[in-house]
N, C-alpha and C positions, 0 to 999 in steps of 0.2 A: 484432662478430663477427670472428674471425681469418680471414686469407686462407687459401685452399687452392689447390693446383695445378689442381684441377678448375675452380674459379671463374676462375682466371687464363686457363686454356686456352680457356674458353668465350667470352672477350671477342672480339668480331668487329672487322673493319676499319672498320665504320661504327658506332663506339661513340657512344652518346648518354646514358650513365649519368653517375654522379658523377665529377668530374675527379680525385679523390683517394680511394683506398680505404685505410682504416686497418687495420693488423695488430695488433701489440702492441709494447710496450717502445720506442715511438718509430718503429718501422718503418711505412712507408706505401708505396703503389704509385700513382704518378701515371699516368693513362691519357689519351692524346691522342685526338682525334676519329677518328684513323685506327687506333686500337687498339694503339698503341705503349705498352708498359708499362715504366716506369722506377722502380726501387726507390730510396727516400730514407730517411735517418735524420734525424728532427727532435729537437732538444735545445735546452736553454737554456745560454748561456754568457755570464757577466758580466751577467745579467739580460735578455739579448736572445735572441729566438728564432733559431736557426740551423738549417741544413739541409746534409746531406752527400749528394751523389748517389752511389749505390752502383753502379748499372749497370742495363742493360736485361734484362728477362726475354724469352726463356728463356736468354740468354747467361749470366746469373747466375740460378741456381735459387733458389726460395723458401727452401730449407734453408740454402744458402750465405749468402743475405742475412741470415738470422736469426743465423747464426754471426758474421757481421761485426758485427751489432748488439751481441752479447754482449761483444765486445772493446771496442767504442766505449764501452759503458756502464761497463765496468771502468776504462777510461782516465779517463772523466769522474769516477768515484768517487775516483780518485787525484789529482784536481785538475788534470788536463791537458786541453788542448783536443783533442778527437778529430780535428779537421781536420788539425792538425799531424802527429799520429801516423799518420793515414791516408796522408799524402803521403810520410812517411819510410818506412813499412812496405811500401807497395804500388806506388809509382811505378815502380820498376825491374823489378817482376815483372809488371806489367800488359801485356796483349797490345799495346795501342796504343803503350806506351813502348818495348817491345822492337822492334816493327815499325818505329817511327819511327827508332830508332837504326840499324837495318839499312838503311833507305832512305837515311839521311844519309851513312853511311860507304861504302855500296856503289854510290852513284849514278854515280861516275866509274870504277868497275871493271867493271861489267856493261854489256852492249850496250844501247843505247837501247831496242830492241824488248823486251828482257827486262825492263828497268826499267819500261817501260810496262805490262807484265803485272802486276808487283808493285804498281805504283801503282793500277791498276784494282782489284786485290784489296783494297788498303788502303781505298779509298773505299767499296767495296760490302760487304766482309765484316769489316773491322777496326774502322772508326769506330763502327758501331752496337753493337759488342760489345767495345769496347776496354778495358772495365773487368774483363775476365776475368783472374783471377790464374792465370797459366799453371802455376805450381808447385802450386797447391792445387786446380785444376780437376780433377775426377775423370775416370777413364776413361769412365764412363757419361755424364757431362756432355758430354764431347767427342763421344761417339757420337750423343747427342741433338742436339748442335749441327749435326753434319754430316748427320744425317738431315733436318734442316730445310733445309739448303742443297740437298740432293738433291731434296726435295719442291718447292722453289721453282725449280729449274733442271733438271739432269740428273744421273744417276749419274756420268758422265764428268767433269762440272764439279766435283762433290763430291770426287772422287778427286784432281783437279788442285789444288783449293784446299787439301786436306789436305797434298799434297806441298809446296806453297809455305809453308804454316804450319810444317811440320816443318823445312824448310830454314832458316827464320828463327829458330825456337826452338833448333835444333841449333847454329846460329851463335852465338846468345846464350849457350848453355851452354858452348861452346868458349872463350868470352872470360871465363867466370867470373861472368857477370851473374846467372845462375840456376843452381841445382843440378841440377834435372831437371824433367821434365814427362811426365805420362801419355800425352800425344799422340804421343810418340816411339815408343810401343809399338803404335800402332794401324796395322794393315796397310790398304792401299787397299781391299782386297776387303771389309773390314768396313763401309765406308761408301759405296762406289761402285765405279767401274770405272776402268781405265786408258784414256787416250785411245787409240782404235784407230789403229794405224799405217797410213798410206795405202799402197796398193799400185799406184795408178793410174800407168800409163805409156802414152804414146801410141804406137800402131803407125805404121809408115812412111806408110801411106795417110792416117792422121789428121794426122801432122805436115805432110804435103804439103797436105791439105785446109785445115788451119789457116793455113798460109802463104798460100795463095791467097785465103782469106777476109780475111786481114790486108791484103793488097795491094789488094783491092777495097773495103776500108773507106774511109769518108769522114772518119775521125778524123784528128787532127793527125799529122804525121810523127813527132813526139816519142813519142807512145804506141805507134804502129805499130812504129817501129824499136826502141824499148825492149823490146817483147815479142819481136821477132825476134832481138835480141841475147841475150835470156835463153834462147831456143831454141838458138842456135848455140854459146853459151859454156858453158851449164850452170852459170853463176854464180848465186849467191844474189841474190834480188830487190834487196836494199839495195846489194849490191856493184856492180850495174849502175846502178841509179837514182841513187845518191849518188856515182858515180865522177866524178873530175875529168878534164878533157880532157887534162891533161899527164901522166896515167898511161899514155897510149897512144902508142906510137911506131910510126907506120905504115910507116916505112922498114924497120925491123927486124922488123915485124909482131909486136910484143910488148906485152903489158899487164902492168904491174907494180903489183899491189895492195899498198899499204903496210901494215905490221903494225898501224897505228893504225885501219885500217878492216877488218881481218881478224877473223873470228870466233875463229880459233885464236891470235890475237895474233902471227902470224908472216907474213912477207912471202910473197905468192903470185905466181908468174910463170906467165902463160898466153900461149901463142902465139896469134896471130890468124889465122884462116882467111881465104882470099880473100873469102868472102862477108861476114865481119865487117868487114874493111877497107873494102869497098864501102859498107856501111851507115854507117860512121863518116865516110867521105868525103861521103856524102849529107848527113849532119848538118852537116858543116863548110860545105858549099855553101849550105845553107839558113840556118844560124844563125851562121856565121862561125867561123873556127878559133881565135880568141883568147878564147873564152868560158871561164868558170871551170868549169862543170859540163859533163860530156859531154852530158847531157840536161837542159835547163833546165825549170823549172816555169813557171807564168804569171808569177811574179816571178823575173827572171833571177838574182837573188841567192840563189835556192834551187833545189834539184833537183826533179825530177818527184816527185810524191807517190805513196805506195803506193796510196792510194785511187784515183787516176787510172788506175793500171795495173790494179788489181783490177776496177774498173768496166769497163774496156775488155775484159778477158778474159771478164767476165760476158757482155758483148754477143756475143763470139765464141761462147760456149757456146750462147746462144740461137739464133744463126744456124745452127750446125753440127749441133745435136742429137746430138752424141757423148755417151758417158758423161761426166759432169761432170769437168772438169779445172781445176786451179789453177796459177798460175805456178811454184810449187815442184815440180810434177810434171814440168816440163821437165828438171830435174836427173836424176830417175830415168829419164826417157826417154833422155837422152843416154847415160847409163851402161849401160842395158840394151841399146839398139840397137848400141852400139859393142862390147859384150861378144859380141853375136851375130856381129860382124865379126872376132872373134878378137883384139880389143885386150885386153891383159892387165889384170888387176884393179888392180895398183899404179899403172898409168897412168891409168885412169879415176878412181880415188880421188884422185889428185893433181890431175886436171883439175877435180874438184869442190871442191878445197880442203880435203879431209879430211886429218887426221893419220893415219898408217899404223899407229901403235900398236906396243907391244912393242919389240923390239930395233931394228926398222927405224926407229922414231921417234928412238931414242937415238943410234944410230951412223950411220945412212944419211941424209945431208943432200942427196942428189941429187934433182932434181925431174924427171928424164927429159924434158927440154925437147924434144929431137928426136922422141921417141916421141909426146909430146903434139901436136906440130905435125902429124905424120903423121895422128894420130887426128882432130884437128879438121878437117883438109883432107878426109879421107875422109868425115866426117859431112856436110860441106857438099856434096861431090861427089854423094853419094847423094841428098840433097834436090834438088840442081840437076838431076840427070838425070831424076828423077821429075816435076819441074816442067815439064821440056821434053817429056816423054812424054805421050801421050794415055792410056796405060795406067796402072793403079794396082796396087800390090802387094796 
């Protein structure tokens, strides 16, 4: 009896039936005990039984698998080995091949954290469905694929995976590897939602409460000071965690972030407030001034890990019972609180390490260093006064 989509969809994750289900014309579906369905084409070549793996269902639909079989059978009638033709025709258009090329060539261009996201997507969503022919996969096939992603995770995750797939496939198209793909026409709203942008920023009393909680914590000085530096500088997590000690000049009170570590690939100069200098001096006193990293991890040859910082912030959340906050929210906090103090937007954007965009980015290379210095010192003074006061705003 031929296979049907109804029969394939009814296979559960605790499958105990036949390990291989026959269709027709050499097509079969192998089913693992966990219910994973893989299409195969069985044929004889030079008197020996051979098999071609076509791909997993539902990544490859039953109709598409049968179309592949028709081509393989025609190739076989012409006296050619279908395995050779399969490699020649499909390798460059397969999702796994395109994605692998992207990872290989982009690994040293994109930031490590961005590459980690692409790697995670590859392992979870590309490998199991890598045999998808991105040029021939229909619009409806893609919709069904992302409906399954949404079912297994969340609408926001489905939307995010769609955006990554489109970025990779658009890159492949721009290089001439493929002509087009229906996925490029699919809006995020058709399969999921956009990741909601966070609005959380800490009020002054929350900043002060957090600072006091950090000071009373029994954690290591490394974690405590790392989070305090994130609060005072508004820098990105990795910019502080992975900073080298020699980037900081305490005499001139200046931190120069090299372009090699900058998200914008441009050097960033940040003045150091009195509070920031004091924190770095504390690190020097405890760990020595000749260390490589500003904040070392357990292994002195490596910096403090993101996991250690996030775990510490989680503990602060549990103690304080504030609306939940993440380290990245400290950047929004600094910008918002300083805007309330009449610090101009171009100054706070420069402090955050953002590019200003438009004509300002092209023609104006000034980084308003003195204005930044005033703003950072103002921010520290406001925190310091509240810490010294018994009243809270």
